[in-house]
ZAMARGU-4260 file (C-alpha; in steps of 0.2 Angstrom, whole numbers, plus 5000, padded with zeros to 4 digits):
<rodrens>
0) 4656/5216/5384 | 4669/5222/5371 | 4662/5228/5355 | 4674/5221/5342 | 4666/5232/5328
5) 4674/5248/5334 | 4689/5255/5326 | 4701/5250/5340 | 4696/5232/5338 | 4697/5233/5319
10) 4715/5240/5321 | 4720/5224/5330 | 4714/5213/5316 | 4728/5218/5303 | 4736/5202/5296
15) 4753/5208/5302 | 4747/5207/5320 | 4742/5189/5318 | 4752/5174/5315 | 4758/5157/5322
20) 4752/5153/5340 | 4759/5140/5352 | 4748/5125/5351 | 4750/5120/5369 | 4762/5118/5383
25) 4779/5113/5377 | 4777/5120/5359 | 4793/5131/5358 | 4792/5136/5340 | 4793/5154/5336
30) 4777/5164/5340 | 4774/5176/5326 | 4756/5180/5333 | 4755/5198/5339 | 4742/5209/5346
35) 4727/5201/5338 | 4715/5193/5351 | 4719/5174/5353 | 4705/5163/5347 | 4697/5152/5360
40) 4702/5137/5351 | 4720/5142/5354 | 4719/5144/5372 | 4728/5132/5385 | 4737/5132/5401
45) 4733/5134/5420 | 4735/5149/5431 | 4749/5141/5441 | 4762/5146/5428 | 4758/5164/5432
50) 4767/5163/5449 | 4784/5159/5441 | 4782/5171/5426 | 4779/5185/5439 | 4792/5179/5452
55) 4808/5177/5442 | 4808/5194/5433 | 4809/5203/5450 | 4825/5193/5456 | 4838/5205/5449
60) 4850/5218/5455 | 4838/5232/5451 | 4827/5225/5465 | 4843/5224/5477 | 4847/5242/5473
65) 4829/5248/5476 | 4828/5239/5493 | 4844/5247/5499 | 4836/5264/5497 | 4826/5261/5513
70) 4843/5262/5522 | 4848/5277/5512 | 4832/5285/5517 | 4836/5282/5536 | 4822/5270/5540
75) 4833/5256/5547 | 4829/5238/5544 | 4812/5235/5552 | 4804/5251/5546 | 4812/5249/5529
80) 4805/5232/5527 | 4788/5237/5533 | 4787/5251/5521 | 4794/5241/5507 | 4781/5227/5510
85) 4766/5239/5511 | 4772/5248/5494 | 4775/5232/5485 | 4758/5225/5490 | 4748/5241/5485
90) 4758/5242/5468 | 4755/5223/5465 | 4736/5223/5467 | 4732/5232/5450 | 4744/5220/5441
95) 4736/5205/5448 | 4718/5212/5444 | 4723/5217/5426 | 4731/5199/5424 | 4713/5192/5425
100) 4708/5201/5409 | 4720/5190/5399 | 4708/5174/5399 | 4693/5185/5397 | 4699/5195/5381
105) 4713/5184/5374 | 4722/5200/5372 | 4738/5209/5379 | 4736/5223/5391 | 4739/5238/5379
110) 4730/5230/5365 | 4715/5227/5376 | 4715/5245/5380 | 4715/5249/5362 | 4699/5240/5360
115) 4691/5251/5373 | 4699/5268/5369 | 4704/5266/5350 | 4718/5276/5344 | 4720/5287/5359
120) 4730/5273/5367 | 4744/5276/5356 | 4752/5289/5368 | 4753/5276/5382 | 4759/5263/5370
125) 4773/5274/5365 | 4778/5277/5383 | 4778/5259/5387 | 4788/5255/5372 | 4801/5267/5377
130) 4800/5262/5395 | 4803/5244/5390 | 4819/5249/5381 | 4824/5259/5397 | 4821/5244/5408
135) 4831/5233/5396 | 4845/5245/5397 | 4845/5247/5416 | 4844/5228/5420 | 4855/5223/5405
140) 4869/5235/5412 | 4871/5223/5428 | 4870/5208/5417 | 4884/5214/5405 | 4895/5219/5420
145) 4893/5202/5428 | 4898/5193/5412 | 4912/5205/5409 | 4919/5202/5426 | 4917/5183/5426
150) 4924/5180/5409 | 4937/5194/5408 | 4929/5200/5392 | 4925/5218/5386 | 4910/5225/5393
155) 4901/5227/5376 | 4904/5208/5373 | 4896/5204/5390 | 4881/5215/5386 | 4880/5207/5368
160) 4879/5189/5375 | 4865/5194/5388 | 4855/5203/5375 | 4857/5189/5363 | 4850/5177/5375
165) 4835/5188/5380 | 4832/5193/5363 | 4831/5175/5357 | 4819/5171/5371 | 4809/5186/5367
170) 4808/5182/5349 | 4802/5164/5352 | 4789/5172/5363 | 4775/5167/5375 | 4778/5148/5378
175) 4797/5149/5380 | 4796/5164/5391 | 4784/5154/5403 | 4796/5139/5403 | 4812/5150/5405
180) 4804/5159/5420 | 4799/5143/5428 | 4817/5136/5427 | 4824/5153/5433 | 4813/5154/5448
185) 4821/5138/5455 | 4839/5144/5451 | 4837/5161/5457 | 4828/5156/5474 | 4843/5144/5477
190) 4856/5157/5473 | 4848/5172/5482 | 4845/5160/5497 | 4864/5157/5498 | 4867/5175/5496
195) 4855/5178/5511 | 4865/5165/5522 | 4881/5174/5517 | 4874/5190/5523 | 4868/5184/5539
200) 4884/5174/5543 | 4895/5189/5539 | 4901/5203/5549 | 4889/5215/5542 | 4876/5224/5553
205) 4859/5218/5547 | 4846/5225/5559 | 4850/5244/5558 | 4841/5257/5568 | 4833/5272/5560
210) 4844/5287/5557 | 4830/5300/5555 | 4816/5304/5567 | 4800/5313/5569 | 4793/5322/5553
215) 4809/5316/5543 | 4805/5298/5548 | 4787/5299/5542 | 4793/5307/5526 | 4806/5294/5523
220) 4793/5280/5527 | 4781/5287/5514 | 4795/5289/5501 | 4800/5271/5503 | 4782/5265/5501
225) 4780/5276/5486 | 4796/5269/5478 | 4791/5251/5481 | 4774/5254/5475 | 4780/5262/5459
230) 4792/5248/5456 | 4778/5235/5457 | 4764/5244/5448 | 4776/5248/5433 | 4771/5230/5428
235) 4753/5235/5426 | 4754/5238/5407 | 4762/5221/5405 | 4749/5211/5415 | 4738/5202/5403
240) 4752/5199/5390 | 4756/5183/5400 | 4739/5177/5403 | 4731/5180/5386 | 4733/5162/5381
245) 4723/5155/5396 | 4706/5147/5392 | 4692/5159/5394 | 4684/5147/5407 | 4699/5150/5418
250) 4692/5156/5435 | 4698/5174/5440 | 4703/5170/5458 | 4718/5159/5454 | 4724/5170/5440
255) 4723/5185/5453 | 4731/5176/5467 | 4745/5167/5457 | 4750/5183/5449 | 4749/5193/5465
260) 4759/5180/5475 | 4773/5179/5461 | 4776/5198/5460 | 4774/5201/5479 | 4785/5187/5485
265) 4798/5190/5471 | 4800/5209/5476 | 4799/5206/5495 | 4813/5193/5494 | 4825/5203/5483
270) 4822/5220/5491 | 4824/5212/5508 | 4841/5207/5503 | 4845/5225/5498 | 4839/5231/5515
275) 4849/5218/5524 | 4864/5220/5514 | 4864/5239/5510 | 4880/5242/5520 | 4889/5227/5513
280) 4884/5229/5495 | 4891/5246/5493 | 4887/5253/5476 | 4876/5238/5472 | 4887/5231/5458
285) 4889/5213/5452 | 4907/5214/5459 | 4900/5218/5476 | 4889/5203/5476 | 4903/5192/5471
290) 4914/5198/5485 | 4900/5195/5498 | 4899/5177/5491 | 4917/5175/5496 | 4924/5174/5478
295) 4929/5157/5471 | 4916/5146/5465 | 4901/5154/5474 | 4907/5171/5468 | 4908/5165/5450
300) 4891/5157/5452 | 4884/5173/5458 | 4890/5182/5443 | 4882/5169/5431 | 4865/5170/5440
305) 4866/5190/5440 | 4868/5188/5421 | 4854/5175/5420 | 4843/5186/5431 | 4845/5200/5418
310) 4839/5189/5404 | 4824/5183/5414 | 4819/5200/5418 | 4822/5208/5401 | 4813/5195/5391
315) 4797/5202/5398 | 4802/5219/5392 | 4806/5213/5375 | 4790/5203/5373 | 4779/5217/5380
320) 4789/5230/5371 | 4785/5221/5354 | 4767/5221/5358 | 4767/5240/5363 | 4775/5244/5346
325) 4762/5235/5337 | 4749/5244/5348 | 4756/5260/5342 | 4751/5255/5324 | 4768/5250/5317
330) 4764/5235/5306 | 4779/5224/5309 | 4779/5206/5314 | 4780/5203/5333 | 4797/5194/5332
335) 4804/5209/5322 | 4797/5221/5335 | 4805/5211/5349 | 4822/5212/5340 | 4820/5231/5338
340) 4818/5233/5357 | 4834/5223/5360 | 4845/5231/5347 | 4840/5249/5354 | 4843/5243/5372
345) 4861/5237/5367 | 4866/5254/5361 | 4857/5262/5376 | 4868/5251/5388 | 4884/5256/5379
350) 4879/5274/5380 | 4875/5273/5399 | 4891/5263/5402 | 4902/5275/5392 | 4895/5289/5403
355) 4898/5280/5419 | 4880/5280/5423 | 4882/5273/5440 | 4892/5288/5446 | 4878/5299/5440
360) 4868/5293/5455 | 4882/5295/5467 | 4890/5311/5474 | 4875/5322/5469 | 4870/5338/5478
365) 4852/5341/5475 | 4844/5357/5479 | 4825/5356/5482 | 4823/5374/5489 | 4826/5392/5483
370) 4844/5397/5486 | 4846/5416/5489 | 4859/5427/5480 | 4875/5427/5488 | 4873/5411/5498
375) 4884/5396/5497 | 4869/5386/5488 | 4867/5400/5475 | 4886/5399/5471 | 4885/5381/5469
380) 4870/5382/5457 | 4879/5395/5447 | 4893/5382/5444 | 4906/5387/5457 | 4921/5375/5456
385) 4928/5379/5473 | 4919/5385/5489 | 4924/5390/5507 | 4918/5378/5521 | 4924/5379/5539
390) 4937/5392/5534 | 4945/5381/5521 | 4944/5381/5502 | 4936/5365/5495 | 4935/5359/5477
395) 4918/5355/5471 | 4919/5337/5465 | 4900/5332/5466 | 4886/5335/5453 | 4875/5349/5457
400) 4856/5348/5452 | 4841/5358/5457 | 4822/5354/5457 | 4812/5370/5458 | 4795/5363/5460
405) 4797/5359/5478 | 4797/5377/5484 | 4783/5377/5497 | 4782/5395/5503 | 4768/5406/5497
410) 4769/5416/5481 | 4766/5435/5479 | 4747/5434/5477 | 4746/5422/5492 | 4756/5434/5503
415) 4746/5449/5498 | 4730/5439/5502 | 4736/5434/5519 | 4742/5451/5523 | 4726/5459/5518
420) 4717/5450/5531 | 4725/5461/5544 | 4717/5476/5537 | 4700/5469/5534 | 4687/5480/5543
425) 4701/5490/5552 | 4710/5507/5551 | 4728/5512/5555 | 4730/5513/5574 | 4716/5500/5578
430) 4722/5485/5588 | 4729/5471/5577 | 4733/5483/5563 | 4751/5482/5558 | 4761/5498/5561
435) 4774/5494/5549 | 4778/5479/5537 | 4796/5474/5535 | 4801/5465/5519 | 4815/5455/5524
440) 4814/5439/5513 | 4819/5437/5495 | 4831/5445/5483 | 4832/5464/5483 | 4823/5465/5466
445) 4809/5455/5473 | 4807/5465/5489 | 4807/5482/5479 | 4793/5474/5467 | 4783/5469/5482
450) 4784/5484/5492 | 4772/5496/5482 | 4759/5482/5482 | 4760/5481/5501 | 4758/5499/5502
455) 4742/5498/5491 | 4734/5488/5505 | 4737/5503/5516 | 4752/5498/5526 | 4768/5508/5530
460) 4783/5498/5523 | 4801/5497/5526 | 4815/5487/5517 | 4830/5486/5529 | 4848/5486/5523
465) 4861/5473/5527 | 4866/5475/5546 | 4853/5488/5549 | 4846/5489/5566 | 4828/5493/5570
470) 4820/5497/5587 | 4803/5490/5590 | 4793/5498/5604
</rodrens>
């Protein structure tokens, strides 16, 4: 049982965090109620509405893009689909379970954590608030692009329209969100079904074979499972936000299964489209979807739905973001908090679009291993603008990035420990005792630093020079 006398629970009772609550289904007045637990007398609704509130938000271009990564990883259609389904199911299970806590506590996900952990939940609340803004920006980018293309208006105006719509829904709150997602489920299912038919009837290759094999195939499979899992589980901190008004007598099983069914089916449908249409969709833009639909009326309809899908997904970010900000301890009314998320997201989208964010994820050469001095990789890391490949001078037009944490070889202490086993219980000249240790790996400075430490183990050492020949007998 939750002890509401603790400091975490007391923090939820501030007057700013309470307010007007919907009186029942169809009450679309503005919900000013925030993170304060919903009294039992104000609970209403059935678990069935959880299916649509979790299904519709997944049906957006971000899901299409994520699905296409399975092809980028080289898995092909069937293995990519299998990896995506496994990852989605694993990531959705915690979301469905946490959703069952809404009827039991009458509290949103992070506020419920505050009752248990007190002020220590502030850090994850800050992270969620920032992530809700980031998701607003990423999804809203596609919606703004779609409206800009459809109406031939400036990009910022398209973004403003999308964010104004989602901001209004987020401000009105819980009941309107459930109603909007129910309508969006029908609209999006029909539209993406048409898109699927177009893909299947076109000249695009749908069932593609794997392009990687053996260990690389296993690694790509695990990576795709991880990507799909992380996408689904990212909703975990939102889970009970959309079930907290359900009556406390609501059985757990239907809450769990409706939540699980909504998020799993939503993600599988949209990511399967990404896997099937990875080649045709190109850069995964709204324009690409319009072209696949054949332009004309269907193409325009696709752009409208992409914009609406952005609204449907982002209202969840605005609403849960508003609760996260209150959980941090910022004493503003929930509608104001939701508005803050939307406004910041607007400027984030403009910044991303101004910096051509889409191109930042294309034409990138990523080094995940050490590049020795003098090598082509080292020159690129140092900022070379031209390189010689196949006897020709090439201009470097891609971005060059490095991740040093993936270096998998042993460090100095591990090398010395490994080498020391050859001398354990032996003397020079004994069978198995190295006659000489050649240091051939690493930069010259590193070799010279390691050599005296190898000698301390009792071994003769030699650091060969470039093109030096050594006879071994």
